[in-house]
N, C-alpha and C positions, 0 to 999 in steps of 0.2 A: 504494500500500500504506500502510495506517495505521501510523504510527510508534508504537512502544510505549515506555513509560517504565520506569525502574528499579523504581518502586513496583508497576507492573503485573506486571513480571516476578517480583518477590518474591511478590506475591499469587497469581499463577498457579501458581507452584511449590508454594505452601502448599495451594492447592485440591486438587492432585493428590497431595499428600503426598510430594513428591520432595525429596531432598537436592540440594545443588548438584552433587554428583558424578553423580546420576541424570540431571539435565538436561544436564550436560557429555557424558555417554555418549550420550544420545539425540540430541543436536544435533551431536556430533563437534566440540565447541568446548572449549577448555581450562577447567578449573575456575577458574583465576585470572581468566580473562576473564569468566566468569559472575559471580564475586564482585565484581569491579571494576564491572561493569555494574549489578549490584543495589545497589551503594553510592551510585548517583546518584539524585537525586529527579526530575530532568527527563528529557528525551529521552536515549536511549542514545547514547554516543559510541563506536560501534564500526562496523566496515565493514557496508555493506548486506548482504553475503553472510552474515556472522555473525548479524546481526539476523534475517534471513530463516530461517536454520537453527534458531535458538532459537524463533522464532515457530512454525515448522512442527512442531517437536517438541512444544511445548506444545499446539498445536491438535490434533495427532494423539492426545494424551492426553485430549482432551475440553474444553479451555479455549476460551472465546470471548473475544476482546478487544473491549471496548466503547469506541467513539470518544468524544472530548470532545463533549458535547451540551448544555452548560450546567451539567451536574452533575459534570463532571470525568470523566476517562478511568477505565475500570475493567475488571474481568474477571468472568466467571461460568462455571460448568460448563454445557456443552451439555446440553440436555434428554436424558435417557436415558444420559448418560455415567456410568460407574461410577467410584467412588472407589477 
């Protein structure tokens, strides 16, 4: 599984116009954990289970995570995903 960064998490949440509370509810992770993770610039320092829950919630909302491919990791909305 591709590890995501705090910057990707912030950008993904912005793409779907979610507040930290919305992501916390969708992922069943505490708001403090979400905010702490988003405060990091590199890889997330959280349990694999929490990272998987956050990733699954954002992907269900239409976000695609893009791996580091020379241009840096990123996010985008899946084609046809509504905002």
